[in-house]
C-alpha positions as CSV (number, residue, x, y, z in Angstrom):
1,M,-10.4,-6.2,-13.2
2,T,-7.9,-4.3,-14.3
3,L,-7.3,-1.3,-17.8
4,L,-3.5,-2.4,-19.1
5,L,-2.7,-0.8,-22.6
6,P,0.0,-3.1,-24.2
7,F,3.2,-1.8,-26.5
8,M,5.5,-3.3,-28.1
9,L,9.7,-2.8,-27.6
10,G,11.0,-5.2,-30.4
11,D,9.4,-8.2,-30.4
12,E,8.5,-8.2,-27.2
13,R,4.7,-7.7,-25.4
14,Y,5.0,-4.8,-22.2
15,G,2.1,-4.0,-20.1
16,L,1.1,-0.6,-17.9
17,K,-1.3,0.2,-16.1
18,L,-4.1,2.4,-16.8
19,T,-4.0,4.4,-14.0
20,D,-0.1,5.1,-14.4
21,I,0.2,6.8,-16.9
22,Q,-1.2,9.9,-17.6
23,E,-1.8,10.1,-21.5
24,V,-0.8,9.2,-24.7
25,I,0.7,11.8,-26.4
26,E,0.7,11.8,-30.4
27,G,3.5,14.2,-32.4
28,A,4.6,16.3,-29.6
29,E,7.6,18.0,-30.7
30,R,11.3,17.2,-29.6
31,H,14.2,18.9,-27.8
32,Y,17.5,17.3,-28.0
33,L,19.6,17.3,-25.0
34,P,23.0,17.5,-25.7
35,A,24.7,16.5,-22.6
36,A,21.4,14.0,-21.3
37,P,22.6,10.6,-21.0
38,A,21.7,8.0,-24.2
39,A,18.7,7.0,-22.8
40,I,17.0,10.5,-22.2
41,I,16.7,10.8,-25.9
42,A,14.6,14.3,-25.1
43,A,12.6,16.6,-23.7
44,V,9.2,17.5,-24.7
45,N,6.3,20.0,-23.9
46,V,3.0,18.4,-22.6
47,H,1.0,21.3,-20.8
48,G,3.9,23.5,-20.0
49,Q,5.9,21.2,-17.7
50,I,9.4,20.3,-19.4
51,L,9.2,16.5,-19.2
52,P,12.7,14.3,-20.4
53,V,11.7,11.9,-23.0
54,L,13.5,8.4,-21.9
55,D,14.6,5.7,-25.3
56,L,12.3,2.5,-23.3
57,P,14.1,0.0,-25.8
58,L,17.1,1.6,-26.0
59,F,17.4,1.4,-22.2
60,L,15.9,-1.7,-21.5
61,G,18.7,-3.3,-24.1
62,F,16.5,-3.7,-27.0
63,P,17.8,-2.9,-30.5
64,P,17.7,0.4,-32.1
65,A,14.2,0.5,-33.5
66,N,12.4,3.4,-35.4
67,W,9.3,4.8,-32.4
68,S,6.3,5.0,-32.6
69,E,5.2,8.1,-32.5
70,R,2.8,8.4,-30.0
71,M,4.5,8.8,-26.5
72,I,3.7,7.1,-23.0
73,V,2.7,10.0,-20.2
74,L,3.1,8.8,-16.9
75,A,0.8,10.2,-14.5
76,Q,3.9,9.3,-11.1
77,R,4.4,12.8,-10.1
78,D,8.4,11.0,-8.4
79,F,8.4,10.7,-11.9
80,P,7.4,12.1,-14.7
81,V,8.5,11.0,-17.6
82,V,7.9,10.3,-21.7
83,L,8.5,7.1,-22.2
84,T,9.4,5.9,-26.4
85,V,8.6,2.4,-27.3
86,D,8.4,0.5,-30.9
87,Q,4.0,0.5,-31.0
88,I,1.5,0.7,-28.2
89,E,-1.6,-1.4,-28.6
90,S,-5.7,-1.8,-28.2
91,I,-6.4,-1.6,-24.0
92,L,-7.4,-4.4,-22.6
93,S,-9.0,-5.1,-19.6
94,V,-7.7,-8.3,-17.7
95,D,-7.3,-10.1,-15.0
96,L,-4.0,-9.5,-13.4
97,E,-4.2,-12.3,-10.3
98,Q,-3.3,-14.4,-13.1
99,A,-0.1,-13.2,-13.9
100,T,3.5,-15.0,-12.4
101,L,5.0,-12.6,-10.9
102,T,9.3,-12.1,-11.5
103,Q,12.7,-12.0,-9.9
104,S,15.5,-11.3,-12.2
105,D,19.3,-9.9,-10.6
106,A,19.3,-8.5,-13.9
107,P,20.6,-4.6,-13.8
108,H,17.8,-3.8,-15.6
109,D,14.7,-5.6,-15.1
110,C,12.0,-3.8,-14.3
111,I,9.1,-6.3,-14.9
112,G,7.1,-6.6,-11.7
113,G,5.1,-10.2,-13.4
114,V,3.9,-11.8,-16.9
115,L,1.0,-11.9,-17.8
116,N,-0.5,-14.5,-20.2
117,W,-3.2,-12.8,-22.2
118,H,-5.4,-15.2,-25.4
119,G,-1.3,-17.6,-25.7
120,K,0.4,-13.8,-25.9
121,M,3.1,-13.2,-22.9
122,I,2.7,-9.3,-21.7
123,S,5.8,-8.1,-19.2
124,L,3.6,-6.3,-16.8
125,L,6.5,-3.2,-16.4
126,D,7.2,-2.4,-13.0
127,L,7.1,1.4,-12.7
128,E,9.2,1.7,-8.7
129,Q,11.8,-0.2,-10.2
130,L,12.3,1.2,-13.6
131,H,12.6,4.3,-11.6
132,K,15.2,3.2,-9.5
133,A,17.1,1.5,-12.8
134,V,16.9,5.1,-14.8
135,K,17.6,7.4,-11.7
136,E,20.8,4.7,-10.6
137,N,21.8,5.0,-14.5
138,C,21.1,8.6,-16.0
139,F,21.5,10.5,-12.8
140,A,23.8,9.1,-10.6
């Protein structure tokens, strides 16, 4: 079994493995970056480290919405970033062996699989693909 943190982007439910998350922060002061790409909306101080904040809904093509005050800090050392999401849900214990793998040619497809959790579809975010897409589109 794997612990999964589900979150909402628009009307769609996404999820990240807990091992991919350093922590969830709330109410961090955002420092706006005037010359940053549109999807990099700010920087925040997380335990003395200044990290970029990626507007994940905007980056993945969702219409503008109000973000949750909670943000997800990723644990990857090679991809230090904070994600804004619309809403964070409660942690689930899931069997990822039941996830259906997906592939797409969409330019920002960052989905590694889709899990049907009691009738709710959870798109599993592929951080390797997300990292690649952010590098190509925000820091090229």
